C-alpha positions as MATLAB code, in Angstrom:
seq = 'KSPLIYKFKNQISSFVIDFISKLNPRAAIKDMHTLIFTQILTKFTNLQYLKFDQSSISFRRLSFVSPPTIICSTLLELYVSIRNFNDCLYLLDGRFTQLHTLHVDIYIIASSHLTINNKDKLPNLRFFSLHCDIDTDNYDNLIVPLLHRMLNLEKLDLLLRVNREQGLIDDNELKKNIINYMSQLNKFIFNIYSRHSLPIQIDLPLNENIHNTFAYFHDNQIISCIDYFQEKRYSQCLIYSYPYKLKFYDRISNKFPGGLFKYVCEVSLYDEYPFSHEFFRRISKSFPFMKKLTVINQKAQINKQCMKSKYDDQNLSIIEYPHLTTLCLTEAHDDYVEQFLVDTKTCLPNNVFLFVFYRPLEKVTQNFQREATRINCARLRYLSMYGISSIPEHVKDYFPHTFISKSFQTTFNDLIVYDNDADTNGAVCGTMYGARHGSTSLPYEWIKKMV';
ca = [
     122.814  -87.699   57.421;
     121.763  -86.436   60.935;
     120.302  -83.080   61.021;
     122.409  -81.793   63.723;
     125.623  -83.005   61.863;
     124.353  -80.916   58.779;
     123.779  -77.786   60.923;
     127.201  -77.575   62.770;
     129.447  -79.056   60.124;
     131.289  -75.846   59.176;
     131.069  -74.695   62.820;
     132.876  -77.303   64.854;
     136.626  -76.986   64.875;
     137.517  -79.214   67.772;
     136.168  -82.759   68.339;
     136.971  -85.012   71.109;
     135.476  -88.640   71.069;
     135.769  -91.679   73.502;
     133.973  -94.753   73.280;
     132.713  -96.639   76.585;
     131.747 -100.163   75.220;
     131.279 -103.419   77.013;
     131.307 -105.348   73.569;
     133.115 -108.524   73.329;
     135.821 -108.011   70.724;
     134.235 -110.712   68.697;
     130.936 -108.859   68.899;
     132.280 -105.612   67.785;
     131.346 -104.395   64.383;
     134.674 -105.002   62.265;
     136.587 -101.571   61.867;
     133.872  -99.732   63.451;
     135.999  -96.898   64.956;
     138.022  -96.339   61.889;
     134.781  -95.901   59.859;
     133.593  -93.297   62.705;
     137.114  -91.554   62.386;
     136.763  -91.527   58.511;
     133.201  -90.065   58.854;
     134.248  -87.360   61.205;
     136.904  -85.974   59.038;
     134.544  -86.143   56.033;
     131.647  -84.484   57.781;
     133.187  -81.781   59.622;
     134.946  -79.313   56.896;
     136.461  -77.120   59.164;
     137.893  -79.523   61.964;
     141.326  -78.397   63.387;
     141.516  -80.427   66.530;
     140.750  -84.143   66.683;
     141.364  -86.318   69.778;
     139.919  -89.853   68.907;
     139.527  -92.601   71.426;
     142.958  -92.925   72.651;
     142.592  -96.633   73.720;
     144.968  -99.392   74.477;
     142.385 -102.155   73.553;
     143.550 -103.679   70.294;
     140.015 -103.857   68.468;
     139.480 -100.259   69.257;
     142.564  -98.994   67.517;
     142.407  -97.263   64.219;
     143.642  -99.546   61.294;
     143.661  -98.928   57.684;
     143.601 -102.025   55.225;
     144.364  -99.899   52.416;
     145.107  -96.115   52.108;
     142.241  -94.144   53.690;
     140.046  -91.843   51.265;
     140.205  -89.006   53.621;
     141.835  -85.781   52.707;
     141.727  -82.788   55.321;
     143.449  -79.395   54.582;
     141.971  -77.920   57.844;
     143.365  -80.296   60.540;
     146.178  -78.994   62.778;
     146.248  -81.464   65.541;
     145.673  -85.051   65.777;
     145.428  -87.716   68.726;
     145.093  -91.298   67.885;
     145.591  -94.798   68.908;
     146.588  -97.135   65.774;
     147.356 -100.751   65.541;
     150.580 -100.704   63.472;
     153.252  -98.849   61.797;
     151.598  -98.744   58.270;
     148.673  -96.690   59.939;
     151.251  -93.936   61.151;
     152.539  -93.897   57.497;
     149.091  -93.329   56.008;
     148.506  -90.358   58.441;
     151.344  -88.671   57.322;
     151.294  -89.401   53.653;
     150.171  -85.808   52.613;
     146.462  -86.274   53.388;
     146.904  -83.765   56.422;
     148.645  -80.728   54.618;
     148.633  -78.425   57.546;
     149.034  -80.972   60.492;
     151.414  -79.602   63.070;
     150.957  -81.804   65.973;
     150.440  -85.557   65.815;
     150.266  -87.933   68.883;
     150.186  -91.506   67.894;
     150.145  -94.663   70.428;
     150.959  -97.714   68.194;
     150.158 -101.251   69.337;
     153.142 -102.798   67.230;
     155.757 -101.688   65.023;
     156.304 -104.251   62.466;
     157.858 -104.333   59.008;
     155.486 -104.767   56.312;
     155.158 -106.235   52.460;
     153.239 -103.030   51.562;
     155.158  -99.888   49.857;
     154.011  -96.763   51.734;
     155.802  -93.447   51.289;
     158.331  -92.883   54.406;
     160.671  -90.538   52.350;
     158.805  -87.041   51.583;
     159.812  -84.331   54.098;
     157.094  -83.159   56.579;
     158.028  -79.382   57.080;
     154.822  -78.371   58.838;
     154.975  -80.941   61.668;
     156.284  -79.323   64.772;
     155.246  -81.824   67.474;
     155.497  -85.681   67.111;
     154.613  -88.107   69.829;
     155.307  -91.672   69.187;
     154.468  -94.524   71.823;
     154.709  -98.115   71.513;
     155.383 -100.422   74.618;
     155.831 -103.851   72.826;
     159.304 -104.691   71.375;
     160.157 -103.806   67.980;
     163.241 -104.800   65.932;
     162.638 -101.813   63.374;
     164.180  -98.863   65.174;
     166.808  -98.377   62.345;
     164.590  -99.268   59.282;
     161.371  -97.792   60.234;
     161.376  -95.471   62.995;
     164.701  -93.406   62.310;
     163.465  -92.834   58.546;
     160.302  -91.464   59.593;
     161.919  -88.999   62.221;
     164.320  -88.019   59.588;
     161.391  -86.645   57.506;
     160.492  -84.191   60.460;
     163.181  -81.444   59.728;
     161.364  -78.739   61.471;
     160.224  -80.597   64.616;
     160.235  -78.479   67.657;
     159.149  -80.967   70.216;
     159.579  -84.782   70.243;
     158.162  -87.322   72.543;
     159.149  -91.069   72.154;
     158.297  -94.347   74.239;
     159.977  -97.309   72.598;
     161.391 -100.904   73.534;
     163.829 -101.915   70.814;
     165.698 -105.122   70.005;
     168.958 -104.090   68.077;
     171.644 -106.108   66.502;
     173.580 -102.714   65.997;
     173.858 -102.047   69.630;
     172.304 -100.396   72.414;
     170.603  -96.850   72.020;
     172.429  -94.648   74.281;
     172.986  -90.845   74.267;
     175.567  -90.993   71.364;
     172.959  -92.942   69.236;
     170.239  -90.447   69.959;
     172.519  -87.419   69.076;
     173.697  -89.337   65.770;
     170.400  -90.482   64.405;
     167.730  -88.136   65.940;
     169.192  -84.682   67.319;
     171.408  -84.008   64.590;
     168.784  -84.212   62.051;
     166.273  -81.740   63.944;
     167.962  -78.080   64.047;
     164.471  -76.555   65.488;
     164.124  -79.478   68.314;
     164.070  -77.566   71.894;
     162.189  -80.285   73.618;
     162.792  -83.819   73.587;
     160.858  -86.121   75.881;
     161.828  -89.966   75.768;
     161.957  -93.312   77.451;
     163.710  -95.730   75.346;
     164.656  -99.259   76.364;
     166.977 -101.181   73.978;
     168.290 -104.739   74.171;
     171.215 -106.324   72.420;
     171.552 -109.891   71.971;
     175.107 -110.104   73.049;
     176.385 -109.014   76.658;
     179.128 -106.727   74.991;
     180.716 -104.323   77.393;
     180.825 -100.784   76.206;
     181.955  -97.529   78.111;
     179.277  -96.378   80.325;
     178.414  -92.712   79.347;
     179.724  -90.213   81.587;
     177.256  -87.517   83.443;
     179.117  -84.800   81.595;
     178.818  -86.424   78.272;
     175.009  -87.096   78.621;
     174.971  -83.397   79.806;
     176.782  -82.085   76.733;
     174.464  -84.239   74.327;
     171.233  -82.746   75.833;
     172.367  -79.360   76.691;
     169.730  -77.641   74.362;
     167.086  -79.155   76.582;
     166.877  -77.654   79.762;
     163.545  -78.999   81.195;
     164.659  -82.598   81.832;
     167.387  -84.522   83.394;
     168.535  -87.263   81.577;
     169.050  -90.827   83.055;
     170.947  -93.927   81.505;
     171.279  -97.193   83.033;
     173.152 -100.222   81.361;
     173.048 -103.786   82.170;
     174.956 -106.898   80.889;
     173.607 -110.263   81.699;
     175.918 -113.042   81.045;
     173.857 -115.906   81.697;
     171.119 -114.806   79.535;
     173.772 -113.377   77.030;
     172.243 -109.809   76.242;
     172.805 -106.361   77.247;
     170.149 -103.709   78.089;
     170.127 -100.090   78.055;
     167.283  -97.914   79.466;
     167.679  -94.040   78.895;
     164.914  -91.523   79.799;
     164.065  -87.998   80.646;
     163.293  -87.232   83.899;
     160.882  -86.406   85.692;
     159.473  -89.830   84.601;
     155.617  -89.631   83.665;
     155.000  -93.246   82.738;
     152.867  -95.556   84.967;
     155.266  -98.598   84.616;
     158.923  -99.085   85.099;
     160.300 -102.564   83.874;
     163.264 -104.717   84.482;
     164.824 -102.823   87.386;
     168.097 -104.366   88.216;
     170.766 -103.745   91.049;
     172.153 -100.639   88.865;
     168.952  -98.798   89.454;
     170.132  -95.017   89.853;
     167.195  -94.253   92.147;
     164.977  -91.065   92.093;
     161.328  -90.556   92.855;
     158.708  -91.967   90.511;
     155.430  -90.574   91.587;
     153.471  -91.602   88.507;
     154.629  -95.303   88.456;
     152.281  -98.097   89.511;
     153.691 -101.173   88.022;
     157.289 -102.257   88.530;
     159.295 -105.361   87.575;
     162.835 -106.322   88.959;
     165.328 -108.718   87.198;
     168.985 -109.449   87.761;
     171.409 -112.232   87.738;
     173.004 -111.044   90.994;
     171.338 -111.088   94.066;
     169.245 -108.472   95.538;
     169.421 -107.095   99.082;
     167.142 -106.091  101.715;
     168.303 -102.514  101.318;
     167.490 -102.656   97.653;
     163.818 -103.459   98.324;
     163.956 -100.402  100.547;
     165.303  -98.190   97.810;
     162.517  -99.633   95.490;
     159.632  -98.775   98.091;
     161.195  -95.258   98.401;
     161.438  -94.526   94.934;
     157.908  -95.765   93.928;
     155.610  -94.660   96.802;
     152.628  -95.456   94.624;
     153.525  -98.806   93.330;
     150.533 -101.252   93.004;
     152.056 -104.201   91.173;
     155.305 -105.646   91.661;
     157.069 -108.633   90.085;
     160.310 -110.115   91.296;
     162.415 -111.977   88.924;
     165.700 -113.245   90.515;
     166.770 -116.776   91.024;
     169.853 -115.932   93.203;
     169.922 -116.266   96.928;
     169.236 -112.865   98.729;
     172.313 -111.162  100.347;
     172.349 -108.914  103.493;
     169.365 -110.535  104.436;
     169.512 -109.161  107.969;
     167.445 -106.198  109.004;
     169.361 -103.224  110.807;
     168.506 -102.693  114.429;
     168.873  -99.606  116.772;
     172.044  -99.932  119.116;
     169.700  -98.251  121.657;
     166.519 -100.114  122.241;
     167.009 -103.115  119.741;
     163.715 -101.915  118.040;
     163.691 -102.955  114.555;
     164.140  -99.982  112.027;
     164.157 -101.742  108.783;
     160.628 -103.289  108.175;
     159.748 -101.836  104.442;
     156.205 -100.945  103.610;
     154.372 -100.986  100.386;
     151.209  -99.178  101.376;
     149.406  -99.266   98.029;
     150.603 -102.704   96.840;
     147.712 -104.785   95.234;
     149.606 -107.476   93.245;
     152.783 -109.180   93.906;
     154.281 -111.740   91.670;
     157.065 -113.921   92.860;
     156.657 -116.968   90.624;
     160.288 -116.416   89.149;
     161.793 -115.384   92.625;
     164.153 -117.494   94.713;
     162.673 -118.778   98.015;
     164.579 -115.993  100.000;
     162.558 -113.426   98.163;
     159.384 -115.069   99.295;
     160.770 -114.675  102.721;
     161.671 -111.194  102.383;
     157.889 -110.195  101.571;
     156.304 -112.720  104.102;
     158.201 -112.174  107.436;
     156.780 -109.474  109.433;
     160.312 -108.189  110.775;
     161.242 -107.443  107.003;
     157.984 -106.301  105.302;
     154.614 -104.990  106.140;
     152.361 -105.750  103.428;
     148.956 -103.863  103.137;
     145.625 -105.667  103.354;
     144.152 -107.073  100.368;
     147.122 -107.915   98.113;
     147.157 -110.658   95.477;
     149.955 -112.964   95.436;
     151.272 -115.382   92.959;
     153.883 -117.741   94.088;
     154.908 -121.498   93.626;
     153.644 -123.937   96.408;
     157.046 -125.337   97.588;
     158.807 -122.091   98.152;
     155.663 -120.869  100.238;
     155.410 -124.277  102.076;
     159.238 -123.845  102.928;
     159.133 -120.232  103.912;
     156.027 -120.633  106.183;
     157.496 -123.838  107.752;
     154.630 -126.008  106.360;
     152.265 -123.216  107.198;
     152.856 -123.097  110.879;
     155.409 -120.050  111.301;
     154.412 -117.266  113.290;
     156.579 -114.701  111.488;
     154.761 -115.068  108.142;
     151.304 -115.377  109.767;
     150.701 -111.615  109.799;
     151.279 -110.816  106.207;
     149.675 -113.803  105.041;
     146.602 -113.112  106.651;
     146.597 -109.619  104.789;
     146.389 -111.748  101.498;
     142.959 -111.317   99.854;
     143.873 -113.706   96.829;
     146.458 -116.304   96.815;
     147.366 -118.141   93.256;
     149.554 -121.170   93.950;
     151.716 -122.790   91.380;
     152.841 -126.449   91.080;
     149.991 -128.070   93.139;
     146.988 -130.038   92.104;
     144.635 -129.517   95.091;
     144.620 -127.394   98.046;
     145.337 -129.121  101.244;
     143.134 -128.314  104.491;
     146.187 -126.887  106.666;
     146.892 -124.449  103.803;
     143.308 -123.215  104.082;
     143.429 -123.018  107.745;
     146.821 -120.840  107.592;
     144.698 -118.416  105.146;
     141.359 -118.346  106.514;
     140.244 -115.109  105.044;
     142.072 -115.556  101.615;
     140.651 -116.864   98.240;
     143.012 -119.432   97.116;
     143.321 -120.959   93.657;
     145.960 -123.246   91.875;
     147.266 -121.881   88.793;
     149.912 -122.503   85.998;
     152.056 -120.230   84.137;
     152.748 -120.320   80.407;
     155.222 -117.924   79.465;
     157.335 -114.767   81.195;
     154.427 -112.923   81.994;
     151.579 -114.852   81.158;
     149.842 -115.847   84.263;
     146.582 -118.205   83.803;
     144.542 -118.682   86.927;
     142.186 -121.689   87.606;
     139.330 -121.698   89.896;
     137.809 -124.944   90.730;
     134.524 -123.684   90.998;
     134.304 -121.793   87.918;
     133.076 -124.315   85.448;
     133.617 -128.138   84.887;
     136.937 -127.265   82.568;
     138.307 -125.210   85.615;
     140.086 -122.593   83.015;
     138.927 -119.118   83.027;
     139.635 -115.587   82.040;
     141.065 -112.324   83.583;
     143.830 -109.692   84.032;
     147.408 -111.053   82.928;
     149.294 -109.917   85.940;
     152.793 -108.680   85.252;
     151.818 -107.939   81.632;
     150.192 -105.009   79.903;
     149.017 -106.828   77.055;
     146.780 -109.623   76.333;
     143.913 -111.058   78.385;
     144.268 -114.136   80.661;
     140.966 -114.525   82.633;
     139.163 -114.685   86.189;
     136.003 -115.768   86.806;
     133.323 -113.106   86.772;
     132.884 -113.088   90.602;
     136.559 -112.141   91.107;
     136.340 -109.450   88.383;
     133.422 -108.078   90.522;
     135.550 -107.873   93.570;
     138.691 -106.330   92.043;
     137.172 -103.496   89.954;
];
């Protein structure tokens, strides 16, 4: 009942709100953000544009336990972060009758026992953006039916990670289940990673076929990359519109098509076939602003020797990563530890945070005596070692300016860091390196230094 709200409630047509909060999630008022969202739409009776706290933090996302009571006939554009797919369906159940633009970032797309309308057409919707970077099994039964309701859509933006038993999502699938249903669509921006549980070989899409599929979308080039992993028994396909605007690029294999990715700061590499020195050179060139790199490959490296000039024998093949801050090698063969630490192969920047197992590090540094690894090791700001109960003195001597901790790993991307000085239990919280979700922990002193 603020006098300010009462005075301007009929005059405000655009509203942008962001929350700067240091609250612990447990201390936050339950559903506070959903309550504020509801109040804004209720109080401001002429609202046409609302951008509401597009946070990636789970407890700050909107979520409706039951259908919200709000109805707004004036709202035209809405930008929100929500917790689950049901929340998206509630926003599109007819309560915003004039809505023509909707941007939703969804934490998780999962099936529900609730019955929510996902059939009525949405003739007024012209621009729809759906981003979710947690894997979903519900592409065919939730996402596709929702898109089929948008018969007059002109612009579509999709970011999805899909596990799909029906097969990989390639250009043919996108044409069959999305493009053919949207006769007005003239701009399609997307990044879709799909995974199939069996390594079934399919014909790779030819460039001319991809071009024909997306002939009506002139603004972007379409890139597709398919991998078959026999050992893990699955196939994967990444298909995206280029230029690439995301901040991450995951599970890059030897089939990486190249290109320039100026916005990407987090990269992970994975393959069942060996990487080469030249492959890492391509990665450094394609991702000039990369900050975090994870290497997952248990096969010994191929073509490890650096190229040298025939004129002066000067090494021409040293790879640089000028913006790298975090390097995770906990699931990498010893050769890749050597690839990054030997100074004739790689030049690391200062202040890198390295995650690695103790034994490969001991081997590559020749029991922490090797001169060829001393320069890059001296550039490490933090070293988190796995598979060791205590840190020997000669290790500390080899890293005189590095903060060293012993750690353990619980899952594929879950790195838990231990600090002997943190508390009596040793367990502390921090950033989950190599993952974009969840929260592992670091001691307060570390966090102060890193932010």
